[in-house]
matplotlib code that plots the C-alpha trace (Angstrom):
import matplotlib.pyplot as plt

x = [0.0, 2.0, 1.7, -1.9, -1.4, -4.3, -2.1, -0.4, -2.9, -5.4, -7.9, -11.4, -12.1, -15.8, -15.1, -13.3, -16.1, -18.6, -16.4, -16.3, -20.0, -21.3, -21.8, -21.0, -20.3, -17.8, -15.6, -12.8, -13.2, -13.3, -9.9, -8.7, -10.1, -8.2, -5.1, -5.4, -7.0, -6.1, -5.2, -2.2, -2.9, 0.0, -1.7, -0.8, -2.5, -1.7, -3.2, -3.4, -0.3, 0.4, 2.3, 5.9, 6.8, 8.4, 11.7, 11.6, 11.5, 15.2, 16.0, 16.9, 15.6, 17.7, 19.3, 19.8, 17.4, 18.4, 16.5, 13.2, 14.1, 11.3, 12.0, 11.4, 8.1, 6.9, 8.1, 6.1, 3.0, 3.2, 3.7, 0.7, -1.5, -0.2, -0.7, -4.2, -5.0, -3.8, -6.0, -9.0, -8.5, -8.5, -11.2, -13.5, -12.8, -13.8, -16.8, -17.9, -17.7, -19.5, -22.2, -22.9, -22.9, -25.4, -27.6, -27.5, -28.2, -31.2, -32.5, -32.7, -32.4, -35.2, -37.5, -36.7, -37.0, -40.5, -41.5, -40.4, -42.1, -45.3, -45.3, -45.1, -44.3, -42.3, -38.5, -37.9, -40.3, -38.7, -35.3, -36.1, -37.6, -35.0, -31.7, -32.0, -33.3, -30.4, -27.8, -29.1, -29.3, -25.6, -24.6, -26.4, -25.1, -21.6, -21.8, -19.9, -16.8, -16.8, -17.5, -14.6, -12.2, -13.4, -13.0, -9.4, -8.5, -10.1, -8.3, -5.0, -5.8, -5.8, -9.5, -11.1, -14.5, -17.3, -19.7, -22.7, -20.7, -19.5, -23.1, -24.2, -21.5, -22.4, -26.0, -24.8, -22.7, -25.6, -27.9, -25.3, -24.5, -28.2, -28.9, -25.8, -25.9, -29.5, -28.7, -25.7, -27.5, -30.1, -27.4, -25.7, -28.9, -30.0, -26.8, -27.1, -30.6, -29.6, -26.3, -26.1, -22.8, -20.9, -22.3, -18.9, -17.3, -20.0, -20.1, -16.4, -16.8, -19.5, -17.3, -14.5, -16.5, -18.3, -14.9, -13.8, -17.0, -16.7, -13.1, -14.3, -17.3, -15.9, -14.3, -17.4, -20.2, -19.0, -16.2, -18.2, -20.8, -18.2, -15.9, -15.9, -13.6, -12.5, -10.2, -6.6, -5.7, -7.8, -6.5, -2.8, -1.8, 1.9, 1.4, -0.4, 2.5, 5.0, 2.8, 2.7, 6.5, 6.3, 3.7, 5.6, 8.8, 6.8, 5.4, 1.8, -0.3, -3.0, -4.9, -5.3, -9.1, -8.5, -6.7, -8.6, -8.2, -10.2, -11.3, -9.9, -9.2, -12.9, -12.3, -8.7, -5.3, -3.5, -2.0, -2.8, -2.2, -3.3, -4.4, -7.8, -10.1, -9.2, -10.1, -12.6, -12.7, -9.0, -8.0, -5.4, -6.6, -4.5, -5.8, -5.9, -3.9, -1.1, -1.2, -1.1, 1.8, 3.9, 6.4, 5.9, 8.8, 7.2, 3.8, 5.4, 7.0, 3.7, 2.1, 4.9, 4.4, 0.7, 1.4, 3.7, 0.8, -0.8, 2.4, 3.5, 0.0, -0.5, -4.2, -4.7, -1.9, -3.5, -6.9, -5.3, -3.5, -6.6, -8.8, -6.8, -6.9, -10.6, -11.4, -9.8, -11.4, -14.9, -14.5, -13.4, -16.3, -18.7, -17.4, -17.6, -21.0, -22.4, -21.0, -22.1, -25.6, -26.1, -24.9, -26.6, -29.6, -32.2, -30.7, -30.5, -33.7, -32.1, -33.7, -30.7, -28.1, -30.6, -32.6, -32.4, -31.7, -28.3, -27.0, -25.3, -23.5, -22.1, -21.3, -19.5, -17.5, -16.5, -15.3, -13.5, -11.7, -10.9, -9.4, -7.2, -6.2, -5.2, -1.4, -1.5, -3.3, -0.9, 2.2, 1.1, 0.3, 3.6, 5.5, 3.5, 3.9, 7.7, 8.0, 5.8, 8.2, 11.0, 9.1, 8.3, 11.9, 12.9, 10.2, 11.0, 14.7, 15.7, 12.4, 13.3, 16.6, 17.8, 14.8, 16.0, 16.0, 12.7, 11.1, 12.8, 11.8, 8.2, 8.0, 9.6, 7.2, 4.1, 5.2, 5.4, 2.0, 0.4, 1.9, 3.3, 4.7, 8.5, 9.5, 6.6, 7.5, 7.0, 3.5, 2.3, 3.8, 2.2, -1.4, -1.5, 0.8, -0.3, 2.6, 6.3, 6.8, 7.9, 11.5, 11.7, 10.4, 12.7, 15.8, 15.0, 14.2, 17.2, 19.7, 18.2, 20.8, 21.4, 23.7, 26.3, 26.4, 26.8, 23.2, 20.4, 17.1, 14.7, 11.6, 12.3, 15.5]
y = [0.0, 2.9, 5.9, 6.0, 8.1, 10.3, 13.4, 12.7, 11.1, 13.9, 11.6, 11.6, 8.2, 7.3, 3.7, 4.7, 7.1, 4.2, 2.1, 4.7, 5.1, 1.6, 1.0, 3.7, 1.3, -0.5, 2.6, 0.7, -2.0, 0.6, 1.8, -1.8, -2.2, 0.9, -0.6, -4.1, -3.5, 0.1, 0.5, 2.3, 6.0, 7.7, 9.9, 11.4, 13.0, 13.0, 12.1, 8.3, 6.7, 3.2, 0.8, 0.5, -2.6, -5.6, -4.5, -1.3, -3.3, -3.9, -0.2, 1.3, 4.7, 7.7, 9.6, 8.0, 8.9, 8.4, 11.0, 12.8, 16.3, 18.1, 21.4, 24.6, 25.3, 21.7, 21.7, 24.8, 23.5, 20.1, 21.7, 24.0, 21.1, 18.8, 21.4, 22.1, 18.4, 18.1, 21.0, 19.4, 16.2, 17.7, 20.2, 17.6, 15.2, 17.9, 18.8, 15.2, 15.0, 18.3, 17.1, 14.0, 15.9, 18.3, 15.3, 14.1, 17.6, 18.2, 14.7, 13.8, 10.0, 9.9, 11.7, 9.1, 6.3, 7.5, 7.7, 4.1, 2.8, 4.6, 3.0, -0.6, -2.5, -5.0, -4.5, -5.4, -2.7, -0.2, -1.1, -0.4, 2.9, 4.1, 2.9, 4.4, 7.7, 8.1, 7.0, 9.3, 12.2, 11.8, 11.4, 14.5, 16.6, 15.4, 16.5, 19.8, 18.0, 15.8, 18.7, 20.6, 17.7, 17.3, 21.0, 20.9, 18.0, 19.7, 22.9, 21.2, 19.1, 15.7, 15.1, 15.6, 14.3, 16.7, 17.8, 16.0, 12.8, 13.3, 13.8, 10.6, 8.6, 10.1, 8.9, 5.4, 5.4, 6.2, 3.6, 0.8, 2.2, 2.3, -1.2, -2.8, -0.4, -1.2, -4.9, -4.4, -2.0, -4.7, -7.3, -4.9, -4.1, -7.7, -8.7, -5.9, -7.0, -10.7, -10.1, -6.6, -7.4, -9.2, -7.7, -6.1, -9.5, -11.1, -8.1, -8.4, -12.0, -11.0, -8.2, -10.4, -12.5, -9.3, -7.8, -10.9, -11.1, -7.4, -7.9, -10.8, -9.1, -5.6, -6.3, -8.2, -6.1, -2.7, -1.5, -1.9, 0.5, 3.3, 2.3, 0.3, -2.7, -4.2, -7.2, -6.1, -8.7, -7.0, -3.5, -4.2, -7.8, -6.9, -5.7, -8.9, -10.9, -8.9, -9.1, -12.9, -13.0, -11.3, -13.7, -16.7, -15.4, -15.0, -18.5, -17.3, -17.9, -15.4, -16.2, -13.4, -13.4, -12.2, -9.0, -5.8, -2.2, 0.4, 3.8, 5.8, 8.8, 9.8, 10.8, 11.2, 12.0, 9.4, 6.1, 2.7, -1.0, -3.4, -6.9, -7.1, -9.8, -13.3, -16.8, -16.7, -12.9, -12.3, -10.1, -7.7, -4.2, -1.6, 2.0, 3.6, 6.5, 4.1, 2.9, 6.5, 7.8, 5.0, 2.8, -0.9, -1.5, 0.9, -0.7, -4.1, -2.8, -1.4, -4.8, -6.6, -4.5, -5.4, -9.1, -9.0, -8.2, -11.6, -13.6, -12.3, -12.9, -9.3, -9.7, -12.3, -10.8, -7.4, -8.8, -10.5, -7.3, -5.2, -7.7, -7.6, -3.8, -3.8, -6.2, -3.9, -0.8, -2.4, -3.3, 0.2, 1.6, -0.7, 0.6, 4.2, 3.8, 2.5, 5.4, 8.0, 6.7, 6.5, 10.1, 11.8, 9.6, 12.0, 15.1, 13.1, 11.3, 7.8, 5.0, 2.6, 1.1, -1.2, 1.8, 2.7, 6.3, 5.3, 4.9, 8.4, 7.6, 4.4, 6.0, 8.9, 6.6, 4.2, 7.1, 8.7, 5.5, 4.9, 8.3, 7.7, 4.3, 5.8, 5.9, 2.2, 1.1, 3.3, 1.8, -1.7, -0.7, 1.1, -2.1, -4.1, -1.5, -1.3, -5.1, -5.0, -2.4, -4.9, -7.7, -5.6, -4.9, -8.5, -10.0, -7.8, -8.5, -10.2, -9.2, -5.5, -3.7, -1.9, -2.6, -0.2, 2.8, 1.7, 1.9, 5.1, 6.9, 5.7, 7.1, 10.4, 10.7, 9.8, 11.9, 15.0, 14.3, 13.5, 16.5, 14.2, 16.0, 16.3, 16.4, 15.4, 15.8, 13.0, 14.2, 14.1, 10.7, 9.4, 10.5, 10.6, 8.0, 4.4, 4.1, 5.1, 8.7, 9.5, 10.4, 7.1, 5.0, 6.5, 6.2, 2.6, 1.3, 3.2, 1.7, -1.8, -4.2, -7.3, -8.8, -6.0, -7.1, -10.7, -11.5, -13.3, -11.5, -11.8, -13.0, -13.9, -15.9]
z = [0.0, -1.3, 0.9, 1.9, 5.0, 6.1, 5.8, 2.5, 0.2, 0.0, -1.7, -0.2, -1.6, -1.7, -0.9, 2.3, 3.1, 2.8, 5.0, 7.8, 7.7, 6.9, 10.6, 13.2, 16.1, 13.9, 13.5, 15.2, 12.6, 9.9, 11.1, 10.9, 7.4, 6.3, 7.9, 6.3, 3.0, 2.1, -1.5, -2.9, -2.9, -4.8, -7.3, -10.6, -13.5, -17.2, -20.6, -20.7, -22.3, -23.3, -21.1, -22.1, -24.0, -22.2, -23.6, -21.6, -18.4, -18.7, -18.8, -15.4, -14.5, -15.3, -12.4, -9.0, -6.2, -2.5, -0.6, -1.1, -2.2, -4.0, -5.6, -3.4, -5.2, -4.7, -1.1, -0.3, -2.0, -0.3, 3.1, 2.6, 1.6, 4.4, 7.1, 5.8, 5.8, 9.4, 10.5, 8.7, 10.6, 14.0, 13.3, 11.7, 14.7, 17.1, 15.1, 15.1, 18.9, 19.4, 17.0, 19.0, 22.3, 20.7, 19.6, 23.2, 24.7, 22.3, 23.0, 19.3, 19.9, 22.5, 20.0, 17.4, 19.9, 20.9, 17.3, 16.8, 19.9, 19.1, 15.7, 17.1, 20.3, 18.2, 18.5, 14.9, 13.6, 16.1, 14.7, 11.1, 12.1, 14.6, 13.2, 9.7, 11.1, 13.6, 11.2, 8.5, 10.9, 11.9, 8.2, 7.1, 9.9, 9.1, 5.4, 6.1, 7.1, 4.0, 1.7, 3.3, 2.7, -0.9, -1.5, -0.3, -2.5, -5.5, -4.7, -4.8, -7.9, -6.1, -6.9, -10.3, -9.3, -10.1, -7.4, -8.9, -9.1, -5.5, -4.4, -6.2, -4.5, -1.1, -1.7, -2.7, 0.5, 2.6, 1.1, 1.7, 5.2, 6.2, 5.1, 6.8, 9.7, 10.6, 10.7, 12.9, 15.2, 15.7, 16.5, 19.0, 20.9, 20.7, 22.4, 25.0, 26.0, 26.4, 28.2, 29.8, 31.6, 28.8, 25.6, 24.9, 24.7, 22.6, 20.3, 19.9, 18.8, 16.3, 14.9, 13.7, 11.2, 10.0, 9.2, 7.4, 5.4, 4.5, 3.2, 1.1, -0.4, -0.9, -4.4, -5.5, -4.3, -3.0, -5.3, -8.6, -7.3, -7.5, -10.3, -13.6, -13.8, -17.1, -17.8, -17.7, -20.3, -22.9, -22.3, -21.4, -22.3, -22.0, -18.4, -17.5, -18.8, -16.7, -13.5, -14.0, -13.9, -10.5, -9.2, -10.3, -8.7, -5.5, -5.7, -6.3, -9.4, -10.2, -13.4, -16.0, -15.5, -11.9, -13.2, -13.8, -14.8, -12.9, -14.2, -11.2, -13.4, -13.3, -9.6, -8.8, -10.2, -8.0, -9.0, -7.7, -8.3, -5.6, -4.6, -2.9, -1.5, -0.6, -1.7, -4.6, -4.4, -4.7, -7.7, -9.0, -9.8, -11.7, -11.8, -15.2, -13.7, -13.0, -16.6, -17.7, -15.7, -14.1, -16.0, -16.1, -13.6, -11.2, -11.6, -10.9, -7.7, -6.4, -7.3, -5.6, -2.5, -2.4, -3.0, 0.0, 2.3, 1.3, 1.2, 4.6, 6.1, 7.0, 6.8, 9.5, 11.6, 11.4, 12.3, 15.3, 16.5, 15.9, 17.6, 20.8, 20.8, 20.0, 22.8, 25.3, 23.9, 23.8, 27.5, 28.3, 26.3, 28.2, 31.6, 30.5, 29.0, 32.3, 34.2, 31.6, 31.2, 35.0, 35.4, 32.5, 31.6, 33.0, 31.2, 28.0, 28.2, 28.2, 30.3, 30.3, 28.0, 26.4, 25.3, 21.6, 22.8, 24.2, 20.6, 20.4, 23.7, 22.4, 19.1, 20.8, 23.1, 20.3, 18.1, 20.9, 21.8, 18.1, 17.9, 20.9, 19.6, 16.2, 17.0, 18.0, 14.8, 12.8, 14.4, 13.5, 10.0, 9.5, 10.4, 7.9, 5.2, 5.7, 5.3, 2.2, 0.7, 1.5, -0.1, -3.2, -3.9, -3.4, -5.5, -8.6, -8.3, -11.5, -13.2, -13.6, -13.8, -10.7, -8.5, -5.7, -8.1, -9.7, -6.2, -5.3, -8.5, -8.0, -4.5, -5.6, -8.5, -6.6, -3.6, -5.8, -7.3, -4.0, -2.3, 0.4, 3.4, 2.7, 6.4, 8.8, 12.4, 15.0, 16.0, 12.4, 11.9, 15.1, 14.2, 10.5, 9.0, 8.7, 6.2, 6.7, 5.7, 2.2, 3.1, 5.1, 2.3, -0.4, 1.8, 2.6, -0.9, -2.4, 0.1, 0.8, -0.4, 1.8, -0.8, -0.2, 3.5, 2.7, 3.7, 1.9, 1.1, 3.9, 2.0, -1.6, -2.1]

ax = plt.figure().add_subplot(projection="3d")
ax.plot(x, y, z, "-o")
ax.set_aspect("equal")
plt.show()
């Protein structure tokens, strides 16, 4: 996953927006999904060009790159964008918390609960009335933050999606979110009613298969709602042949009918090539922006990086790490919810934790805990991304000439296009980077050479 940090990518991807919203109480899991299945966000824009011929694979890039050193003008522009993006994150986070507190103060949830209870005494009917209304209320009130982020990306040329198209995607997001979210709200409150003291544990157990199912279904059901996918073999047969060289070197066979090209250029100027899904849903996806701007060797490195996540079992390892953190945070949320509801239930019109009206309290706590846990999730992700970079260089060794410089040139190119922060401080790295910083990545890929130290490659011999 090539540089998909919250601060550097700039892309307000509609698929990620749907993931964050598809179930509000799964915001921790949404963070996990972003960590585990995030796609390469390393944008660029140009008139589409053809993939270089296989013969060009043997040509090393011109001019050695060892450090990330954008020009003064590019440096200033990247810092301006990065600093604005950092501000957006904290302002939007504060806005989200204040919004939920306002909903509690104004007793919006109790009004919706009463409406649902007056409609029917049956819990199922109450669910299909209350859950969509509260979820949609939160989503609509959160629109200013999303518009602000999209405006920033458009202002800096990182997004080319029109406002009508953006609105259409937002509506699609909400339809999916309301359907899935309503089901999961019903599961949550069903568990709370049956086990008021241990719901946090049983809900944790239920969350893990939901996450796995989502990762499996996303490329089959969700992604096609936002993008068009066509067989890569039909558009770029030479690229398919080169990718298969990489997969064979890594000991993995991916049939040509599992490789696709995606029309990302309708929404973004960034580049991407990634592996998604697992089992029957596993597939290779190359963005048309990658085909337009990156060379074949660069595309193979990005693909090798993504393949590394699967070969190195980052998906199950990440789920395990996130699961441990999530279990602790759900228990902490349970204890806090009991105290908060007991203290404020009269002022907020909440009967108890089993009451539908407690939803904003749980939502606020989960989002607050997810926010506080962000550095932990980012640290785990940065480790996986670093090892995937290592694997990416090793797996293209012998397939492309000078793999270190291929990777370094790609990171330099995509960093300039993405307006990646050229020198983020420790605080920015802690809160915003689920990948190593751009300077760290370029330095590593340019200097990684175990053979010069008499050592074997770590992953691909």
